[in-house]
C-alpha positions in Angstrom: -27.8 -30.6 45.9 -25.0 -30.7 43.4 -26.0 -27.5 41.7 -25.3 -24.4 43.7 -26.4 -20.9 42.8 -25.1 -17.7 44.3 -27.9 -15.1 44.4 -26.2 -11.7 43.9 -27.4 -8.1 43.3 -26.0 -4.7 44.0 -25.3 -4.2 47.7 -23.9 -7.6 48.5 -20.9 -8.1 50.8 -17.9 -9.4 48.8 -16.3 -11.4 51.6 -19.2 -13.8 52.1 -19.7 -14.1 48.3 -16.0 -15.0 47.9 -16.2 -17.6 50.6 -19.0 -19.4 49.0 -17.4 -19.1 45.5 -14.1 -20.5 46.9 -15.7 -23.5 48.7 -18.3 -24.5 46.1 -16.5 -23.4 43.0 -13.6 -25.8 42.9 -13.1 -29.3 44.3 -10.1 -30.1 46.5 -7.5 -32.4 44.9 -8.4 -35.3 47.1 -12.0 -35.4 45.9 -12.7 -37.9 43.1 -16.5 -37.8 43.2 -18.4 -35.1 41.2 -18.2 -31.7 42.9 -20.8 -28.9 42.8 -21.8 -27.1 39.6 -21.7 -23.5 40.6 -23.3 -20.5 38.9 -23.7 -16.9 39.8 -27.2 -15.5 39.3 -28.2 -11.9 39.3 -28.9 -8.8 37.1 -25.9 -7.9 35.1 -23.5 -6.3 35.9 -23.6 -6.3 39.7 -21.7 -3.9 42.0 -20.2 -5.8 45.0 -18.2 -3.4 47.1 -15.4 -2.1 44.9 -15.9 -5.0 42.4 -18.0 -5.3 39.3 -19.4 -8.8 38.8 -20.7 -10.4 35.7 -23.4 -13.1 36.6 -23.8 -16.2 34.6 -27.6 -16.1 34.6 -30.5 -14.0 35.8 -32.2 -14.4 39.1 -34.9 -16.5 37.5 -32.4 -19.4 37.3 -32.3 -19.7 41.1 -35.3 -22.0 41.0 -33.4 -24.6 39.1 -30.6 -24.9 41.7 -30.4 -27.6 44.4 -28.8 -25.1 46.8 -29.1 -21.3 46.8 -26.6 -19.2 48.7 -27.5 -15.6 49.6 -24.4 -13.7 50.7 -24.4 -10.8 53.2 -26.6 -7.8 52.5 -24.5 -4.7 53.0 -27.1 -2.1 54.2 -29.5 -3.7 56.6 -31.4 -0.4 57.0 -32.5 -0.7 53.3 -35.0 -3.3 52.2 -33.4 -5.9 49.8 -34.6 -5.7 46.2 -38.0 -7.2 45.5 -36.8 -9.2 42.5 -34.1 -10.8 44.7 -36.6 -11.6 47.5 -39.1 -13.0 45.0 -36.5 -15.1 43.3 -35.2 -16.6 46.6 -38.8 -17.4 47.6 -39.5 -19.0 44.3 -36.4 -21.1 44.5 -37.3 -22.4 47.9 -40.9 -23.2 46.8 -39.4 -25.1 43.9 -37.5 -27.3 46.4 -34.1 -25.6 46.7 -32.1 -25.6 49.9 -31.6 -21.9 50.8 -28.7 -20.7 52.9 -27.9 -17.1 53.9 -24.5 -15.9 55.0 -24.2 -13.1 57.6 -26.8 -10.4 56.9 -28.2 -12.4 54.0 -30.7 -13.5 56.6 -32.5 -10.2 56.0 -33.2 -11.4 52.5 -34.5 -14.8 53.7 -36.7 -13.1 56.3 -38.1 -10.7 53.8 -39.0 -13.7 51.6 -40.9 -15.2 54.6 -38.6 -18.2 54.7 -37.6 -17.6 58.4 -41.2 -17.2 59.7 -41.6 -19.6 62.6 -38.1 -20.8 62.3 -34.9 -20.3 64.4 -32.3 -18.2 62.6 -29.2 -16.2 63.2 -27.2 -13.3 61.7 -24.2 -11.1 62.6 -24.5 -10.4 66.4 -24.5 -6.6 65.7 -27.8 -7.0 63.7 -29.7 -9.6 65.7 -31.8 -7.1 67.5 -32.8 -5.4 64.2 -33.7 -8.7 62.7 -35.9 -9.5 65.7 -37.6 -6.1 65.6 -38.2 -6.1 61.8 -39.3 -9.7 61.6 -40.9 -10.7 64.9 -42.1 -14.1 63.6 -38.4 -15.1 63.4 -36.8 -16.8 66.4 -33.4 -15.1 66.3 -30.6 -16.8 68.2 -27.7 -14.3 68.7 -25.2 -16.8 70.1 -24.7 -19.5 67.5 -22.4 -19.6 64.5 -25.2 -21.1 62.2 -28.6 -22.6 62.3 -29.7 -25.6 60.2 -33.4 -25.9 59.6 -33.0 -28.5 56.9 -34.2 -26.6 53.8 -33.3 -23.2 55.3 -30.0 -22.3 56.9 -28.5 -19.1 58.3 -25.1 -18.1 59.5 -23.7 -15.5 61.8 -21.3 -12.8 60.6 -18.2 -13.0 58.4 -16.1 -16.0 59.3 -19.2 -17.9 60.3 -20.0 -18.0 56.6 -17.1 -20.5 56.4 -18.6 -22.5 59.2 -21.9 -22.8 57.4 -20.4 -23.6 54.0 -18.2 -26.3 55.5 -21.3 -27.7 57.2 -23.1 -27.9 53.9 -20.1 -29.8 52.4 -20.1 -32.1 55.4 -23.8 -32.8 54.8 -23.3 -33.5 51.1 -19.9 -35.2 51.0 -19.1 -36.3 54.6 -16.7 -35.2 57.3 -13.6 -36.4 55.6 -14.1 -34.2 52.5 -15.2 -31.2 54.6 -12.0 -31.6 56.6 -10.0 -31.7 53.4 -11.7 -28.4 52.3 -11.0 -26.9 55.7 -7.3 -27.8 55.5 -7.0 -26.2 52.0 -8.5 -23.0 53.5 -6.3 -23.3 56.6 -9.2 -23.1 58.9 -10.6 -25.5 61.5 -13.3 -27.8 60.2 -15.4 -27.1 63.2 -15.1 -24.2 65.8 -16.1 -24.6 69.4 -18.7 -22.3 70.9 -20.8 -19.7 69.2 -20.6 -16.1 68.3 -21.3 -15.0 71.9 -17.5 -15.1 72.5 -17.1 -12.4 69.8 -19.8 -10.0 71.0 -18.9 -6.7 72.6 -21.2 -5.2 75.2 -20.7 -1.4 75.1 -22.4 0.8 77.7 -25.3 2.9 76.4 -24.1 5.8 74.3 -26.5 8.3 76.0 -25.2 10.0 79.1 -28.4 11.9 80.1 -30.1 9.0 81.8 -30.5 8.4 85.6 -28.0 5.6 85.6 -25.1 7.5 83.9 -23.1 7.9 87.1 -23.9 4.4 88.3 -22.4 2.5 85.4 -18.8 3.7 85.9 -19.2 3.3 89.7 -20.0 -0.4 89.3 -17.3 -1.0 86.7 -14.7 0.2 89.2 -16.0 -2.3 91.9 -16.6 -5.5 89.9 -14.4 -7.3 92.5 -17.0 -6.5 95.2 -20.0 -8.7 95.9 -22.5 -6.1 94.8 -26.2 -6.6 95.2 -29.3 -4.9 93.7 -29.7 -3.1 96.9 -26.1 -1.8 96.7 -26.8 -0.5 93.2 -30.1 1.1 94.2 -28.5 2.7 97.3 -25.7 4.2 95.1 -28.3 5.4 92.5 -30.5 6.9 95.3 -33.6 5.1 94.2 -35.6 2.1 95.2 -34.7 -1.4 93.9 -38.0 -1.5 91.9 -37.3 1.9 90.4 -33.7 0.8 89.6 -35.0 -2.2 87.8 -37.4 -0.1 85.7 -34.6 2.2 84.7 -32.2 -0.7 83.8 -34.8 -2.2 81.5 -35.3 1.1 79.8 -31.6 2.0 79.4 -29.8 -1.3 79.3 -32.6 -3.6 78.1 -32.0 -6.0 80.9 -32.2 -6.5 84.7 -29.5 -5.1 87.1 -28.2 -8.5 88.1 -28.0 -9.8 84.5 -26.2 -6.6 83.5 -23.8 -6.9 86.4 -23.1 -10.5 85.5 -22.4 -9.5 81.8 -19.9 -6.9 83.0 -18.2 -9.4 85.2 -17.9 -11.8 82.2 -16.6 -9.1 80.0 -14.0 -8.1 82.5 -13.0 -11.8 82.8 -12.6 -11.9 79.0 -10.3 -8.8 79.2 -8.1 -10.4 81.8 -7.9 -13.7 80.0 -6.8 -11.9 76.9 -4.2 -9.5 78.5 -2.8 -11.1 81.6 -1.3 -14.4 82.9 -3.6 -14.3 86.0 -4.9 -17.7 87.0 -8.6 -18.5 86.7 -8.9 -18.3 90.5 -7.3 -14.8 90.5 -9.6 -13.7 87.7 -12.6 -15.1 89.6 -11.7 -13.0 92.6 -11.0 -9.9 90.5 -14.4 -10.1 88.8 -16.4 -10.8 91.9 -17.2 -14.3 90.9 -15.6 -15.7 94.1 -14.4 -19.1 92.9 -12.9 -20.5 89.7 -15.8 -23.0 89.6 -18.4 -20.2 89.6 -16.5 -18.3 87.0 -16.2 -21.3 84.7 -19.9 -22.1 85.1 -21.1 -18.6 84.2 -18.4 -18.0 81.6 -19.2 -21.2 79.7 -22.9 -20.5 79.8 -22.5 -16.9 78.6 -19.6 -17.2 76.1 -20.0 -20.8 74.9 -16.5 -22.0 75.7 -14.5 -22.5 79.0 -12.2 -19.7 80.2 -9.0 -21.7 79.3 -10.2 -22.3 75.7 -11.2 -18.7 75.3 -7.7 -17.6 76.5 -6.0 -19.9 74.0 -8.0 -18.3 71.2 -7.9 -14.7 72.1 -4.7 -14.3 74.0 -3.0 -11.0 72.9 0.8 -10.8 72.4 0.9 -8.4 75.4 -0.7 -11.0 77.6 2.3 -13.4 76.9 4.9 -11.0 78.2 
């Protein structure tokens, strides 16, 4: 895997491309063993955001690489170029390890490399990846997925996580830690991308639950039940469930739990309230209940989340 090729074409995201170039393009001072031989492959020249890039080779050279990195694809509503998809597929068939960063997963999916496999991408695009490629098992919560010869990462900074993981596989933890220190990033992050996901309310306001949502959000400290929500919405519990699946894509109880977790995140970020107080304010009852649901939904305990996301205002 000592040869690494970046697969580039017009429409790539420059951050993810730069991350891969920085990690695989130059060895840290402490490394005495041979480092990766990096090349940039694509049609010349390539427009990457505001930058013009001159590849070293054409896309046909991908098949000779030990590892192929596909950076993020900027416009996920547009199909990636056929020549890029074909070249990535051919590289994998020739034995290359193929890794996508962020929305580069859409390129791998178009090439058929993710069919029947677990994969991830930026949380904002996991639903689209699922809809467009139903044979892919999309995991919206993790930072990256390693299937051996095919790997995918979540959005932006998760590209660092996956690239460091590849270094760890190839050179061991000590070298990966050295690279991480040079980049001033942790060698391994706790939790997945669930802790970064926002859960906005549906944009439409012309649905039967439009008045119910704000009513619930003002009463998250109450022990609300499905019957309470149905009574407020003036409909049966069964009818309420049907409308929730249509509008919010989930059940009333699951939506309610998600809103309690999001409120807990807000309070952890902006206040000095104890976990017990936050549990009460979000209708969780006890700190133990909050910790159990929070860890399951977000991937890290409330205390760890607070240390990571605490805003300056929350320290006053």
